[in-house]
C-alpha positions as a Python dict, from the first residue, in 0.01 Angstrom:
ca = {
    (1, 'X'): (0, 0, 0),
    (2, 'X'): (-94, -295, 195),
    (3, 'X'): (-199, -295, 541),
    (4, 'X'): (61, -516, 656),
    (5, 'X'): (33, -352, 1033),
    (6, 'X'): (-262, -449, 1244),
    (7, 'X'): (-328, -780, 1014),
    (8, 'X'): (-51, -983, 1094),
    (9, 'X'): (-103, -1097, 1439),
    (10, 'X'): (-65, -1437, 1542),
    (11, 'X'): (-428, -1510, 1506),
    (12, 'X'): (-505, -1542, 1204),
    (13, 'X'): (-582, -1915, 1153),
    (14, 'X'): (-925, -2053, 1091),
    (15, 'X'): (-1063, -2114, 748),
    (16, 'X'): (-1405, -1906, 783),
    (17, 'X'): (-1530, -1981, 441),
    (18, 'X'): (-1398, -2193, 160),
    (19, 'X'): (-1355, -2095, -154),
    (20, 'X'): (-1446, -2260, -455),
    (21, 'X'): (-1226, -2481, -727),
    (22, 'X'): (-1227, -2495, -1100),
    (23, 'X'): (-917, -2516, -1353),
    (24, 'X'): (-977, -2309, -1651),
    (25, 'X'): (-952, -2437, -2016),
    (26, 'X'): (-815, -2175, -2274),
    (27, 'X'): (-966, -1884, -2373),
    (28, 'X'): (-1316, -1824, -2535),
    (29, 'X'): (-1348, -1580, -2778),
    (30, 'X'): (-1646, -1346, -2770),
    (31, 'X'): (-1655, -979, -2627),
    (32, 'X'): (-1936, -991, -2401),
    (33, 'X'): (-1898, -1201, -2080),
    (34, 'X'): (-2275, -1315, -2098),
    (35, 'X'): (-2223, -1527, -2397),
    (36, 'X'): (-1959, -1726, -2312),
    (37, 'X'): (-2035, -2102, -2261),
    (38, 'X'): (-1944, -2205, -1900),
    (39, 'X'): (-1612, -2395, -1798),
    (40, 'X'): (-1724, -2633, -1540),
    (41, 'X'): (-1378, -2819, -1549),
    (42, 'X'): (-1272, -2935, -1208),
    (43, 'X'): (-900, -3057, -1092),
    (44, 'X'): (-985, -3444, -984),
    (45, 'X'): (-772, -3449, -728),
    (46, 'X'): (-548, -3348, -478),
    (47, 'X'): (-208, -3471, -695),
    (48, 'X'): (-294, -3250, -1018),
    (49, 'X'): (-91, -2939, -1057),
    (50, 'X'): (-210, -2612, -1002),
    (51, 'X'): (-47, -2376, -1261),
    (52, 'X'): (-83, -1944, -1151),
    (53, 'X'): (7, -1649, -1335),
    (54, 'X'): (93, -1363, -1183),
    (55, 'X'): (-3, -1080, -1331),
    (56, 'X'): (152, -737, -1143),
    (57, 'X'): (490, -788, -1022),
    (58, 'X'): (516, -522, -773),
    (59, 'X'): (566, -605, -361),
    (60, 'X'): (190, -689, -302),
    (61, 'X'): (203, -909, -630),
    (62, 'X'): (511, -1070, -506),
    (63, 'X'): (386, -1122, -154),
    (64, 'X'): (70, -1307, -301),
    (65, 'X'): (259, -1551, -523),
    (66, 'X'): (469, -1613, -231),
    (67, 'X'): (166, -1727, -21),
    (68, 'X'): (4, -1905, -354),
    (69, 'X'): (277, -2130, -361),
    (70, 'X'): (331, -2194, 18),
    (71, 'X'): (38, -2390, -68),
    (72, 'X'): (220, -2669, -193),
    (73, 'X'): (125, -2897, 132),
    (74, 'X'): (-223, -2918, -50),
    (75, 'X'): (-93, -3056, -388),
    (76, 'X'): (217, -2935, -654),
    (77, 'X'): (168, -2602, -743),
    (78, 'X'): (377, -2398, -1031),
    (79, 'X'): (382, -2015, -1104),
    (80, 'X'): (374, -2039, -1495),
    (81, 'X'): (361, -1713, -1631),
    (82, 'X'): (395, -1351, -1553),
    (83, 'X'): (301, -1037, -1663),
    (84, 'X'): (418, -644, -1603),
    (85, 'X'): (393, -309, -1777),
    (86, 'X'): (749, -259, -1683),
    (87, 'X'): (1048, -565, -1718),
    (88, 'X'): (1210, -431, -1430),
    (89, 'X'): (899, -501, -1191),
    (90, 'X'): (875, -851, -1374),
    (91, 'X'): (1265, -953, -1341),
    (92, 'X'): (1307, -829, -952),
    (93, 'X'): (1001, -1033, -874),
    (94, 'X'): (1081, -1331, -1053),
    (95, 'X'): (1423, -1323, -902),
    (96, 'X'): (1289, -1285, -553),
    (97, 'X'): (1037, -1551, -599),
    (98, 'X'): (1287, -1850, -782),
    (99, 'X'): (1527, -1792, -507),
    (100, 'X'): (1289, -1879, -239),
    (101, 'X'): (1027, -2143, -402),
    (102, 'X'): (1311, -2299, -642),
    (103, 'X'): (1114, -2532, -890),
    (104, 'X'): (792, -2401, -820),
    (105, 'X'): (889, -2079, -1022),
    (106, 'X'): (847, -2215, -1359),
    (107, 'X'): (846, -1918, -1563),
    (108, 'X'): (1060, -1946, -1903),
    (109, 'X'): (1125, -1590, -2091),
    (110, 'X'): (883, -1652, -2385),
    (111, 'X'): (626, -1667, -2052),
    (112, 'X'): (741, -1348, -1878),
    (113, 'X'): (516, -1094, -2057),
    (114, 'X'): (494, -709, -2100),
    (115, 'X'): (279, -413, -2176),
    (116, 'X'): (-37, -312, -2110),
    (117, 'X'): (-203, -654, -2295),
    (118, 'X'): (39, -881, -2148),
    (119, 'X'): (-259, -956, -1872),
    (120, 'X'): (-429, -1112, -2152),
    (121, 'X'): (-165, -1366, -2234),
    (122, 'X'): (-22, -1491, -1898),
    (123, 'X'): (-380, -1560, -1774),
    (124, 'X'): (-426, -1804, -2085),
    (125, 'X'): (-131, -2029, -1933),
    (126, 'X'): (-269, -2063, -1606),
    (127, 'X'): (-539, -2203, -1395),
    (128, 'X'): (-540, -1936, -1139),
    (129, 'X'): (-482, -1571, -1185),
    (130, 'X'): (-307, -1361, -922),
    (131, 'X'): (-467, -975, -1020),
    (132, 'X'): (-203, -744, -820),
    (133, 'X'): (-120, -441, -1045),
    (134, 'X'): (-243, -111, -939),
    (135, 'X'): (-590, -99, -881),
    (136, 'X'): (-710, 124, -1128),
    (137, 'X'): (-683, -221, -1394),
    (138, 'X'): (-836, -462, -1190),
    (139, 'X'): (-1181, -406, -1380),
    (140, 'X'): (-1057, -511, -1702),
    (141, 'X'): (-774, -766, -1575),
    (142, 'X'): (-1071, -946, -1349),
    (143, 'X'): (-1335, -951, -1649),
    (144, 'X'): (-1077, -1100, -1878),
    (145, 'X'): (-979, -1390, -1603),
    (146, 'X'): (-1322, -1434, -1592),
    (147, 'X'): (-1403, -1459, -1963),
    (148, 'X'): (-1131, -1679, -2030),
    (149, 'X'): (-1279, -1933, -1712),
    (150, 'X'): (-978, -1866, -1501),
    (151, 'X'): (-1048, -1850, -1113),
    (152, 'X'): (-929, -1548, -954),
    (153, 'X'): (-759, -1365, -644),
    (154, 'X'): (-760, -1004, -684),
    (155, 'X'): (-582, -783, -456),
    (156, 'X'): (-795, -496, -306),
    (157, 'X'): (-903, -258, -396),
    (158, 'X'): (-1119, -395, -715),
    (159, 'X'): (-1201, -57, -883),
    (160, 'X'): (-1125, 288, -892),
    (161, 'X'): (-1461, 450, -1010),
    (162, 'X'): (-1854, 326, -1012),
    (163, 'X'): (-1766, 182, -1390),
    (164, 'X'): (-1510, -24, -1264),
    (165, 'X'): (-1732, -137, -955),
    (166, 'X'): (-2008, -195, -1210),
    (167, 'X'): (-1744, -396, -1456),
    (168, 'X'): (-1671, -615, -1156),
    (169, 'X'): (-2021, -679, -1018),
    (170, 'X'): (-2145, -827, -1372),
    (171, 'X'): (-1783, -1037, -1377),
    (172, 'X'): (-1884, -1186, -1022),
    (173, 'X'): (-2198, -1288, -1155),
    (174, 'X'): (-2096, -1454, -1434),
    (175, 'X'): (-1760, -1598, -1210),
    (176, 'X'): (-2082, -1807, -1026),
    (177, 'X'): (-2225, -1927, -1307),
    (178, 'X'): (-1901, -2032, -1431),
    (179, 'X'): (-1808, -2189, -1097),
    (180, 'X'): (-1511, -2012, -1087),
    (181, 'X'): (-1331, -1910, -744),
    (182, 'X'): (-1288, -1547, -644),
    (183, 'X'): (-1065, -1450, -350),
    (184, 'X'): (-1017, -1094, -256),
    (185, 'X'): (-717, -920, -98),
    (186, 'X'): (-898, -810, 234),
    (187, 'X'): (-761, -1010, 436),
    (188, 'X'): (-946, -952, 795),
    (189, 'X'): (-1223, -1163, 665),
    (190, 'X'): (-959, -1484, 737),
    (191, 'X'): (-808, -1391, 1040),
    (192, 'X'): (-949, -1565, 1368),
    (193, 'X'): (-993, -1284, 1579),
    (194, 'X'): (-1150, -1065, 1360),
    (195, 'X'): (-1426, -1338, 1226),
    (196, 'X'): (-1482, -1425, 1631),
    (197, 'X'): (-1524, -1078, 1768),
    (198, 'X'): (-1755, -952, 1444),
    (199, 'X'): (-1924, -1290, 1527),
    (200, 'X'): (-2022, -1176, 1838),
    (201, 'X'): (-2132, -886, 1834),
    (202, 'X'): (-2366, -968, 1517),
    (203, 'X'): (-2483, -1225, 1779),
    (204, 'X'): (-2546, -901, 2054),
    (205, 'X'): (-2262, -863, 2253),
    (206, 'X'): (-2283, -505, 2278),
    (207, 'X'): (-2651, -477, 2246),
    (208, 'X'): (-2765, -325, 1918),
    (209, 'X'): (-2536, -124, 1758),
    (210, 'X'): (-2572, 283, 1780),
    (211, 'X'): (-2254, 371, 1589),
    (212, 'X'): (-1911, 245, 1463),
    (213, 'X'): (-1597, 433, 1416),
    (214, 'X'): (-1314, 339, 1134),
    (215, 'X'): (-923, 488, 1128),
    (216, 'X'): (-649, 432, 878),
    (217, 'X'): (-426, 782, 1044),
    (218, 'X'): (-87, 749, 924),
    (219, 'X'): (143, 909, 740),
    (220, 'X'): (286, 914, 363),
    (221, 'X'): (343, 568, 223),
    (222, 'X'): (618, 600, -12),
    (223, 'X'): (649, 895, -348),
    (224, 'X'): (865, 837, -672),
    (225, 'X'): (958, 1154, -811),
    (226, 'X'): (950, 1207, -1150),
    (227, 'X'): (1361, 1397, -1126),
    (228, 'X'): (1462, 1030, -1002),
    (229, 'X'): (1239, 825, -1221),
    (230, 'X'): (1401, 1032, -1535),
    (231, 'X'): (1761, 1022, -1414),
    (232, 'X'): (1715, 642, -1407),
    (233, 'X'): (1596, 572, -1727),
    (234, 'X'): (1792, 869, -1929),
    (235, 'X'): (1517, 999, -2067),
    (236, 'X'): (1191, 1173, -2043),
    (237, 'X'): (907, 1030, -1941),
    (238, 'X'): (564, 984, -2094),
    (239, 'X'): (292, 1155, -1826),
    (240, 'X'): (146, 807, -1886),
    (241, 'X'): (461, 649, -1779),
    (242, 'X'): (519, 885, -1482),
    (243, 'X'): (198, 803, -1356),
    (244, 'X'): (228, 472, -1356),
    (245, 'X'): (534, 450, -1193),
    (246, 'X'): (443, 714, -924),
    (247, 'X'): (67, 557, -912),
    (248, 'X'): (-36, 549, -560),
    (249, 'X'): (-105, 958, -601),
    (250, 'X'): (-330, 992, -914),
    (251, 'X'): (-693, 857, -857),
    (252, 'X'): (-745, 689, -1184),
    (253, 'X'): (-502, 413, -1117),
    (254, 'X'): (-509, 447, -694),
    (255, 'X'): (-831, 542, -588),
    (256, 'X'): (-710, 814, -327),
    (257, 'X'): (-591, 659, 11),
    (258, 'X'): (-953, 603, 113),
    (259, 'X'): (-995, 348, -163),
    (260, 'X'): (-638, 233, -173),
    (261, 'X'): (-558, 158, 205),
    (262, 'X'): (-905, 285, 422),
    (263, 'X'): (-1097, -13, 236),
    (264, 'X'): (-975, -243, 506),
    (265, 'X'): (-1174, -77, 837),
    (266, 'X'): (-1455, 55, 637),
    (267, 'X'): (-1496, -308, 461),
    (268, 'X'): (-1496, -416, 852),
    (269, 'X'): (-1768, -200, 940),
    (270, 'X'): (-1992, -320, 622),
    (271, 'X'): (-1913, -683, 748),
    (272, 'X'): (-2063, -590, 1142),
    (273, 'X'): (-2343, -454, 1014),
    (274, 'X'): (-2382, -696, 688),
    (275, 'X'): (-2480, -402, 470),
    (276, 'X'): (-2353, -54, 299),
    (277, 'X'): (-2390, 263, 390),
    (278, 'X'): (-2674, 455, 194),
    (279, 'X'): (-2506, 745, 178),
    (280, 'X'): (-2216, 975, 310),
    (281, 'X'): (-2109, 1322, 351),
    (282, 'X'): (-1791, 1427, 472),
    (283, 'X'): (-1465, 1674, 430),
    (284, 'X'): (-1099, 1674, 319),
    (285, 'X'): (-800, 1824, 118),
    (286, 'X'): (-422, 1851, 73),
    (287, 'X'): (-311, 2027, 351),
    (288, 'X'): (40, 1913, 404),
    (289, 'X'): (112, 1696, 133),
    (290, 'X'): (180, 1943, -164),
    (291, 'X'): (454, 1929, -417),
    (292, 'X'): (480, 1833, -770),
    (293, 'X'): (519, 1457, -718),
    (294, 'X'): (231, 1378, -491),
    (295, 'X'): (-1, 1443, -752),
    (296, 'X'): (-415, 1512, -729),
    (297, 'X'): (-519, 1307, -428),
    (298, 'X'): (-603, 1462, -103),
    (299, 'X'): (-408, 1403, 226),
    (300, 'X'): (-692, 1394, 443),
    (301, 'X'): (-1088, 1243, 451),
    (302, 'X'): (-1298, 1261, 722),
    (303, 'X'): (-1649, 1146, 630),
    (304, 'X'): (-1994, 1069, 787),
    (305, 'X'): (-2183, 708, 650),
    (306, 'X'): (-2546, 646, 725),
    (307, 'X'): (-2668, 265, 705),
    (308, 'X'): (-3041, 167, 626),
    (309, 'X'): (-3099, 165, 977),
    (310, 'X'): (-2980, 521, 1052),
    (311, 'X'): (-2673, 413, 1218),
    (312, 'X'): (-2349, 623, 1182),
    (313, 'X'): (-2025, 526, 1090),
    (314, 'X'): (-1798, 780, 1188),
    (315, 'X'): (-1470, 774, 909),
    (316, 'X'): (-1079, 911, 915),
    (317, 'X'): (-802, 870, 700),
    (318, 'X'): (-521, 1063, 724),
    (319, 'X'): (-107, 1122, 578),
    (320, 'X'): (12, 1387, 782),
    (321, 'X'): (339, 1309, 982),
    (322, 'X'): (364, 1404, 1347),
    (323, 'X'): (-53, 1375, 1349),
    (324, 'X'): (-207, 1162, 1624),
    (325, 'X'): (-222, 775, 1442),
    (326, 'X'): (-475, 480, 1439),
    (327, 'X'): (-562, 198, 1196),
    (328, 'X'): (-840, 46, 1382),
    (329, 'X'): (-1235, -15, 1355),
    (330, 'X'): (-1477, 39, 1714),
    (331, 'X'): (-1822, -70, 1761),
    (332, 'X'): (-2034, 172, 1995),
    (333, 'X'): (-2377, -23, 2124),
    (334, 'X'): (-2628, -40, 2382),
    (335, 'X'): (-2464, -281, 2648),
    (336, 'X'): (-2110, -230, 2561),
    (337, 'X'): (-1837, -153, 2363),
    (338, 'X'): (-1576, -300, 2084),
    (339, 'X'): (-1215, -218, 1980),
    (340, 'X'): (-1261, -450, 1678),
    (341, 'X'): (-909, -474, 1579),
    (342, 'X'): (-767, -546, 1928),
    (343, 'X'): (-1062, -814, 1961),
    (344, 'X'): (-1161, -641, 2270),
    (345, 'X'): (-1575, -610, 2420),
    (346, 'X'): (-1600, -433, 2699),
    (347, 'X'): (-1974, -396, 2924),
    (348, 'X'): (-2183, -670, 3048),
    (349, 'X'): (-2009, -941, 2816),
    (350, 'X'): (-1659, -834, 2853),
    (351, 'X'): (-1428, -1014, 2630),
    (352, 'X'): (-1105, -1092, 2420),
    (353, 'X'): (-1001, -1312, 2200),
    (354, 'X'): (-658, -1502, 2289),
    (355, 'X'): (-642, -1737, 2004),
    (356, 'X'): (-324, -1817, 1791),
    (357, 'X'): (-310, -1885, 1426),
    (358, 'X'): (-144, -1820, 1095),
    (359, 'X'): (-72, -1463, 918),
    (360, 'X'): (-402, -1347, 766),
    (361, 'X'): (-258, -1303, 399),
    (362, 'X'): (-106, -1674, 424),
    (363, 'X'): (-454, -1831, 542),
    (364, 'X'): (-659, -1630, 242),
    (365, 'X'): (-453, -1818, -26),
    (366, 'X'): (-521, -2136, 202),
    (367, 'X'): (-852, -2107, 186),
    (368, 'X'): (-864, -2063, -168),
    (369, 'X'): (-641, -2289, -288),
    (370, 'X'): (-842, -2554, -34),
    (371, 'X'): (-1178, -2488, -219),
    (372, 'X'): (-1016, -2450, -565),
    (373, 'X'): (-928, -2901, -497),
    (374, 'X'): (-1254, -2959, -328),
    (375, 'X'): (-1462, -2744, -550),
    (376, 'X'): (-1616, -2556, -287),
    (377, 'X'): (-1812, -2270, -379),
    (378, 'X'): (-1650, -1950, -301),
    (379, 'X'): (-1652, -1595, -439),
    (380, 'X'): (-1588, -1292, -267),
    (381, 'X'): (-1599, -1058, -557),
    (382, 'X'): (-1944, -917, -470),
    (383, 'X'): (-1821, -784, -157),
    (384, 'X'): (-1518, -664, -235),
    (385, 'X'): (-1681, -470, -509),
    (386, 'X'): (-1898, -285, -256),
    (387, 'X'): (-1661, -242, 27),
    (388, 'X'): (-1472, -68, -262),
    (389, 'X'): (-1809, 122, -393),
    (390, 'X'): (-1762, 220, -43),
    (391, 'X'): (-1444, 393, -19),
    (392, 'X'): (-1519, 549, -340),
    (393, 'X'): (-1873, 712, -200),
    (394, 'X'): (-1647, 843, 87),
    (395, 'X'): (-1407, 1022, -148),
    (396, 'X'): (-1678, 1146, -416),
    (397, 'X'): (-1867, 1340, -100),
    (398, 'X'): (-1526, 1483, 40),
    (399, 'X'): (-1410, 1579, -297),
    (400, 'X'): (-1768, 1727, -385),
    (401, 'X'): (-1838, 1853, -11),
    (402, 'X'): (-2205, 1722, -115),
    (403, 'X'): (-2370, 1468, 62),
    (404, 'X'): (-2390, 1177, -192),
    (405, 'X'): (-2630, 877, -192),
    (406, 'X'): (-2544, 505, -248),
    (407, 'X'): (-2772, 451, -526),
    (408, 'X'): (-2703, 737, -734),
    (409, 'X'): (-2338, 737, -717),
    (410, 'X'): (-2239, 380, -813),
    (411, 'X'): (-2499, 451, -1115),
    (412, 'X'): (-2260, 776, -1214),
    (413, 'X'): (-2136, 708, -1596),
    (414, 'X'): (-1847, 946, -1496),
    (415, 'X'): (-1528, 800, -1563),
    (416, 'X'): (-1191, 846, -1428),
    (417, 'X'): (-1012, 593, -1665),
    (418, 'X'): (-743, 706, -1939),
    (419, 'X'): (-960, 692, -2254),
    (420, 'X'): (-727, 425, -2411),
    (421, 'X'): (-386, 200, -2285),
    (422, 'X'): (-81, 354, -2455),
    (423, 'X'): (245, 511, -2350),
    (424, 'X'): (146, 838, -2547),
    (425, 'X'): (-218, 831, -2400),
    (426, 'X'): (-304, 1195, -2328),
    (427, 'X'): (-416, 1197, -1937),
    (428, 'X'): (-727, 1339, -1822),
    (429, 'X'): (-488, 1507, -1545),
    (430, 'X'): (-188, 1675, -1600),
    (431, 'X'): (35, 1952, -1422),
    (432, 'X'): (-8, 2298, -1486),
    (433, 'X'): (252, 2546, -1553),
    (434, 'X'): (380, 2559, -1226),
    (435, 'X'): (411, 2146, -1245),
    (436, 'X'): (144, 2079, -923),
    (437, 'X'): (-139, 1878, -1021),
    (438, 'X'): (-492, 2045, -1008),
    (439, 'X'): (-649, 1850, -711),
    (440, 'X'): (-1058, 1875, -667),
    (441, 'X'): (-1267, 2176, -439),
    (442, 'X'): (-1485, 2052, -243),
    (443, 'X'): (-1805, 2297, -338),
    (444, 'X'): (-1678, 2313, -682),
    (445, 'X'): (-1576, 2001, -814),
    (446, 'X'): (-1791, 1694, -943),
    (447, 'X'): (-1801, 1377, -787),
    (448, 'X'): (-1515, 1226, -875),
}
């Protein structure tokens, strides 16, 4: 699910920070990132053609590729390779993009790759790799893109468990050494209203910030029922196949909606605080959204995060129909308050942002490709990883019912990923005799 509701206003212009520029040569051998020679190749000028590979051809991947191709005013650009686990997803994306962009979509049949290792083949053909599969795959895809020396745009979240976060952080360090440019799809960082509001708050517009609130309360985004998928396929699906098709409802691939969606709001508060929580406690469960096709995730989470200065962030996310809804961020200080998502400050320094600009999803790609073509340093992977970890910390607190410390959580050796990636891989979560998947039980479950 992608945050297209509040963040597509008209005011996202302003290039907040500029992205880096570097092309990549062919993949280098070796299994360890640190063992590879650095690739310092860069585009010489704005006349060079940038080659893009799309890995993950769903709606968000197609949108990201569209936005990348829209940067043609900065210089020549082509989509040259595509990869997905499913052929129908790739074909749908290709047809959509080719219809809109014509010759800028130059992906012959032998550069369309299907399967679990398709990402390696597509990345090898490009200068810039768009990583937009469901998020469970993000750490291994990002690691491989960096190993190959590619510039990267990757969607949020960038991991679904602490092991994945650590993998992304390690690859981010290697990306910096190689002068690679890395963007992360937390597009509010490229949205003019957010940029100006956060700056004013950090400059003291509401005094000392004593508390913050973050919400993503809404309805269930979508569900793909096993019966419908199997009717379309004309056969039974393996458990891996079903979970990948209905990926939103399984933790290893989605991270629960506190990670997949609510990361946007949590990230804004981290940005404001210029830091990350040191601990969290909370509660959650699956009260309304229960059924064979709703997997193992919760339908509500409420978390109290504590930062190093003792201040609190109160967080809610919920998927329940007919309830109070809000996708927003708020700050409370000694001299006033702020509705961050509406760019409004009340109190001693009352203010409201009235600027205009580009859609933030487009702006983040404009910034990325500007930096690629001008070799300007930019790497968003670290804060993308740590905001992903913030959401995982919240999930660990709600699933376990315990207070969870950041340092212990990020060091956790628990992995929720499958042991291998094959269509017949035994999955760690499978339905019981009643067809329902087991869900975490607060007070009993381990930290996952």
